[in-house]
C-alpha positions in Angstrom: 21.6 -8.0 -22.1 18.6 -5.6 -22.0 16.3 -5.1 -19.1 12.7 -3.9 -19.3 10.5 -2.8 -16.5 6.8 -2.4 -17.0 5.1 -0.2 -14.4 5.9 3.4 -13.6 5.5 3.3 -9.8 7.8 3.0 -6.8 8.7 -0.7 -7.2 9.7 -0.1 -10.8 11.8 2.9 -9.8 13.6 1.1 -7.0 14.3 -1.9 -9.3 15.9 0.4 -11.9 17.8 2.2 -9.2 19.1 -1.1 -7.9 20.1 -2.3 -11.4 22.3 0.7 -11.8 23.5 0.7 -8.2 24.6 -2.9 -8.6 26.8 -2.0 -11.5 24.7 -3.0 -14.5 25.6 -0.7 -17.4 23.5 -2.1 -20.2 20.2 -0.9 -21.7 17.2 -0.3 -19.3 13.7 0.7 -20.5 11.1 1.7 -18.0 7.5 1.8 -19.3 4.9 3.7 -17.4 1.3 4.3 -18.4 1.0 7.5 -16.4 2.5 10.8 -17.8 4.2 11.5 -14.4 7.5 9.9 -13.6 7.6 7.4 -10.7 6.3 8.8 -7.4 5.5 7.6 -3.9 1.8 7.1 -3.1 1.5 7.6 0.7 1.5 11.4 0.4 -1.5 11.2 -2.0 -3.8 10.5 1.0 -1.8 12.3 3.6 0.4 15.3 3.2 -0.5 16.2 -0.4 -4.2 16.2 0.5 -3.6 18.1 3.7 -1.4 20.6 1.9 1.6 20.1 4.1 3.8 18.3 1.4 5.3 20.1 -1.6 4.0 18.5 -4.8 7.5 17.8 -6.1 8.4 15.9 -3.0 6.5 12.8 -4.1 8.8 11.9 -7.0 11.3 9.1 -6.4 14.0 10.7 -8.6 14.5 14.0 -10.2 13.6 13.9 -13.9 17.2 14.4 -14.9 18.2 11.2 -12.9 16.8 9.0 -15.7 18.9 10.6 -18.4 22.0 10.7 -16.1 21.6 7.0 -15.5 20.9 6.1 -19.1 17.3 4.9 -18.4 15.0 5.0 -21.4 11.9 6.4 -19.7 8.7 5.8 -21.6 5.9 7.7 -19.9 2.3 7.6 -21.1 3.1 4.3 -22.8 0.8 1.3 -22.3 2.2 -2.3 -22.5 -0.4 -4.4 -24.2 1.3 -7.8 -24.4 4.3 -9.8 -23.4 5.4 -12.2 -26.1 7.5 -14.7 -24.2 8.6 -16.7 -27.2 9.9 -13.6 -29.0 10.9 -12.0 -25.6 9.4 -8.7 -26.4 7.0 -6.3 -24.8 4.4 -4.9 -27.2 3.2 -1.3 -26.7 -0.2 0.2 -27.7 1.3 2.0 -30.6 2.7 -1.2 -32.1 6.3 -0.9 -31.0 8.0 -4.1 -29.7 10.7 -3.7 -27.1 13.1 -6.7 -26.7 14.1 -7.9 -23.3 16.5 -10.5 -21.8 15.0 -10.0 -18.3 11.6 -8.4 -17.6 10.1 -7.0 -14.5 6.3 -6.6 -14.1 5.4 -3.9 -11.5 2.0 -3.0 -12.8 0.5 -2.1 -9.5 -3.2 -2.0 -8.6 -6.4 -0.2 -9.7 -9.0 1.1 -7.2 -12.3 -0.7 -7.2 -15.1 1.3 -8.6 -18.2 1.7 -6.5 -20.7 -0.9 -7.9 -24.0 0.9 -7.3 -26.2 3.2 -9.3 -24.4 6.5 -9.6 -21.2 4.9 -8.3 -19.2 6.6 -11.1 -19.8 9.9 -9.4 -17.5 8.8 -6.6 -13.9 10.0 -6.9 -11.2 7.3 -6.6 -7.7 7.8 -5.2 -4.8 6.0 -6.7 -2.8 8.5 -8.9 -1.3 11.9 -8.5 -4.0 13.3 -10.7 -6.7 11.7 -8.4 -5.1 13.3 -5.4 -5.1 16.7 -7.1 -8.7 16.2 -8.2 -9.9 15.5 -4.7 -7.9 18.3 -3.2 -9.4 20.8 -5.6 -12.9 19.5 -5.0 -12.9 19.7 -1.2 -13.0 23.0 0.7 -13.7 24.0 4.3 -17.4 24.1 3.5 -17.6 20.8 1.6 -19.9 18.0 2.8 -17.7 15.0 2.0 -18.8 11.4 2.2 -16.0 8.8 2.2 -17.1 5.3 1.3 -14.8 2.7 2.9 -13.4 2.6 6.4 -10.0 1.2 5.5 -6.6 2.9 5.5 -7.2 5.0 2.4 -10.7 6.1 3.5 -9.6 7.0 7.0 -6.5 8.9 5.8 -8.7 10.9 3.3 -11.1 11.6 6.1 -8.4 12.8 8.5 -6.8 15.0 5.8 -10.1 16.6 4.8 -11.1 17.2 8.4 -7.8 18.9 8.8 -8.9 21.3 6.0 -12.2 21.9 7.8 -14.6 19.8 5.6 -17.6 18.1 7.1 -16.8 14.4 6.8 -18.9 11.3 7.0 -17.3 7.8 6.6 -19.4 4.8 5.6 -18.1 1.4 6.3 -19.5 -2.1 6.0 -18.0 -3.5 9.2 -18.9 -2.6 12.8 -15.6 -0.8 13.3 -13.1 0.7 10.9 -10.1 -1.5 10.1 -11.9 -4.3 12.0 -10.7 -7.1 9.8 -7.1 -5.9 9.9 -6.7 -5.0 13.6 -9.5 -6.7 15.5 -12.1 -5.1 17.7 -9.8 -3.6 20.4 -7.4 -1.8 18.1 -10.0 -0.9 15.6 -11.9 0.9 18.4 -8.8 3.2 18.8 -9.3 4.5 15.3 -13.1 4.8 15.6 -12.6 6.9 18.8 -9.9 8.9 17.1 -12.1 9.9 14.2 -15.2 10.6 16.3 -13.0 12.8 18.6 -12.2 14.9 15.5 -15.8 15.3 14.4 -16.1 12.6 11.8 -19.6 11.0 11.5 -19.0 7.3 11.3 -21.8 5.3 9.7 -20.7 1.7 10.2 -22.2 -1.8 9.6 -24.0 -0.6 6.5 -23.4 -0.1 2.8 -24.2 2.4 0.0 -27.0 1.6 -2.4 -26.9 4.7 -4.6 -25.1 7.9 -5.2 -27.0 10.9 -6.6 -25.8 14.3 -7.6 -26.4 15.6 -4.0 -26.8 12.5 -1.8 -25.4 9.1 -0.8 -28.2 6.6 0.0 -27.6 3.9 2.6 -29.1 0.4 2.8 -31.5 1.5 5.5 -32.8 4.4 3.4 -30.7 7.1 5.1 -29.8 9.8 2.7 -26.5 11.6 3.4 -26.1 15.1 1.9 -22.9 15.0 -0.2 -21.1 17.7 -2.2 -18.2 15.3 -2.9 -18.0 11.5 -2.6 -14.7 9.6 -2.4 -14.7 5.8 -2.6 -11.9 3.8 -1.0 -13.1 0.2 -1.1 -9.9 -1.5 -2.0 -7.9 -2.2 -5.1 -7.4 -5.0 -7.6 -3.9 -6.1 -8.7 -3.2 -5.4 -12.4 -2.4 -8.9 -13.5 -4.0 -9.0 -17.0 -0.7 -8.5 -18.8 0.9 -11.4 -16.8 -2.2 -13.7 -17.2 -2.4 -13.1 -20.9 1.3 -14.0 -21.2 0.5 -17.3 -19.6 2.2 -16.7 -16.2 0.9 -18.3 -13.1 -1.6 -15.9 -11.5 -3.7 -16.3 -8.3 -4.5 -13.2 -6.2 -1.6 -11.5 -7.9 1.3 -12.9 -9.9 2.8 -16.0 -8.2 6.5 -15.5 -7.6 9.2 -17.3 -5.7 11.1 -15.8 -2.8 13.5 -14.4 -5.4 10.5 -12.6 -7.1 10.8 -14.8 -10.2 7.5 -15.8 -11.9 6.8 -19.1 -13.6 9.0 -17.8 -16.4 12.6 -17.6 -15.1 13.3 -14.5 -17.2 10.3 -12.6 -15.9 10.0 -11.1 -12.4 7.2 -9.3 -10.5 7.3 -6.8 -7.7 5.1 -4.5 -5.7 1.3 -4.8 -5.3 1.0 -7.6 -7.9 3.6 -9.9 -6.3 2.1 -12.9 -4.4 5.4 -14.1 -3.1 6.7 -17.1 -1.2 7.9 -15.3 2.0 11.2 -16.8 3.1 10.5 -16.0 6.8 6.8 -16.5 7.1 6.9 -19.8 5.2 3.7 -19.0 3.2 2.5 -16.9 0.4 1.7 -13.2 1.0 0.7 -10.2 -1.0 0.9 -6.8 0.5 -0.2 -3.5 -1.0 2.0 -1.0 0.7 4.8 1.5 0.1 7.4 -0.5 2.1 6.8 -3.6 0.0 7.0 -1.7 -3.2 10.4 -0.4 -2.2 11.9 -3.6 -1.0 10.4 -6.1 -3.5 11.5 -3.6 -6.2 15.1 -3.7 -4.9 15.0 -7.5 -4.4 13.7 -8.0 -8.0 16.5 -5.8 -9.4 19.1 -7.9 -7.6 17.5 -11.1 -8.7 17.4 -10.0 -12.3 21.1 -9.7 -12.1 21.5 -13.2 -10.9 22.2 -12.3 -7.3 21.0 -14.7 -4.5 17.7 -13.4 -3.2 15.3 -14.8 -0.6 12.8 -12.2 0.3 12.2 -12.3 4.1 11.5 -8.7 5.1 8.6 -8.6 7.6 5.5 -6.8 6.3 5.5 -3.2 7.5 3.1 -0.3 7.0 2.3 3.0 8.6 -0.3 5.7 8.8 -0.6 9.3 10.0 -4.1 10.5 11.0 -4.5 13.8 12.9 -2.1 13.6 15.8 -1.8 9.8 15.6 1.2 8.2 14.0 1.4 4.4 13.8 3.7 1.7 12.5 2.8 -2.0 12.1 5.3 -4.7 11.7 4.7 -8.4 11.1 1.6 -10.5 10.2 -1.0 -11.7 12.6 -3.7 -14.3 12.1 -7.3 -13.5 13.3 -6.9 -15.8 16.3 -3.9 -14.0 17.7 -4.2 -12.6 21.2 -3.6 -8.8 21.7 -1.4 -7.6 24.6 -0.7 -3.9 25.2 2.0 -1.9 26.9 1.4 1.8 27.4 -1.7 4.0 27.6 -4.4 3.2 25.0 -6.6 6.0 26.1 -3.8 8.5 25.6 -3.0 6.8 22.2 0.6 6.2 23.3 1.2 2.4 23.3 2.5 -0.7 21.7 0.1 -3.5 20.8 1.5 -7.0 20.4 -0.3 -9.9 18.6 0.8 -13.1 20.2 0.4 -16.8 19.1 1.5 -19.6 21.3 3.4 -17.2 23.5 5.4 -15.7 20.6 5.0 -12.2 19.2 3.9 -12.3 15.5 3.1 -8.6 15.0 3.4 -5.3 16.7 1.9 -1.9 16.3 3.5 1.1 17.9 1.2 4.1 18.2 2.8 7.5 19.0 5.7 5.5 20.4 8.8 5.8 18.3 12.1 4.1 17.5 10.8 0.7 18.4 9.8 -0.8 15.1 13.2 -2.4 14.6 13.1 -3.9 18.1 9.6 -5.3 17.4 10.9 -6.8 14.3 13.8 -8.4 16.1 11.4 -9.8 18.7 9.2 -11.3 16.0 12.2 -12.9 14.2 13.5 -14.3 17.4 10.4 -16.5 17.8 11.1 -16.2 21.5 8.4 -17.3 24.0 7.8 -14.1 25.9 6.8 -13.4 29.5 3.4 -11.6 29.3 4.1 -9.4 32.3 7.5 -8.2 31.0 6.1 -7.8 27.5 3.4 -5.4 28.7 5.6 -3.6 31.2 6.9 -0.3 29.7 9.8 -0.3 32.1 11.2 -3.5 30.4 13.3 -2.7 27.4 12.1 -4.7 24.3 15.7 -5.9 23.6 15.7 -7.6 27.1 12.9 -9.9 25.9 15.1 -11.5 23.4 17.3 -13.2 26.0 
């Protein structure tokens, strides 16, 4: 039996690692369109931009690992089609690679800025993109970041750390407002303002020139470098053209199987039936790439898999470190323990008296406890939940 993995990112690497770790000794081919071997993306907008991470630290495995584990690593190769009848993946050069089981982990592409001159804006998705931004920005650079989401804010923080003059343009009234709600989004707005970032919120860009970014109200922002972080689009063309079920990603079961039982999907493109949440969810983050990649590898081998890991993500901006666990609807109430002004606290999103998500800010070694509290579905006492003197594990009783 031969296994083929299309996609050269973290989910693909973890799937291949799992196949070998679970004892599979047959042929494995990993096809990646980039010329770099699989790497982790969080450092691209954090330590690599800031200059605190060594470039080689981003790679999932040493290059020799692939030879040592008998993985046929095809870099700089583009898969152009999946022929489900012949059970082959066709490459741009005309080669056809046969598979018994196939994993699609094709990731996402950054959305280009859809305004006149938008192609002047640098995008951040690949290792090459990160290097390009790092080389373009110096301590004297006037940088305009378009997009006040995670990527935009992390780029802003890293570049302020290098001394650049930074302006962030966002369409909502607060950064991360749709993700965190007003109260928690204000924490990040205050953080960036405290570090000298000029936030231009509740507006949008209408044009990018060689020297300026033009806003909807006519404001012209001087810009030596422009970076756009306005979201990504899952790369589902290969799956859709193969006739697989696609809707905001590739539709997969809790075992990561697509509508074809011999084809699986993981990472950014996987719109999966979450075994704990009881609904479909698609998450674009490092943690999901790792764990859906591993789960898909096990499922490809015929193991019983029901993906139920709670969504998790993290960010590091200036002196703020944060972890978020769970999934909260917009109507959830936010309760806080700790000191928000000092940026040392835990925020809990609560629905019907039960914690559905938690965010720990500069408060460590509690993410697992937050996860346990969410999974318990326990109705919690509000006073005890917000009292720092009460251990989180005591709320499970």
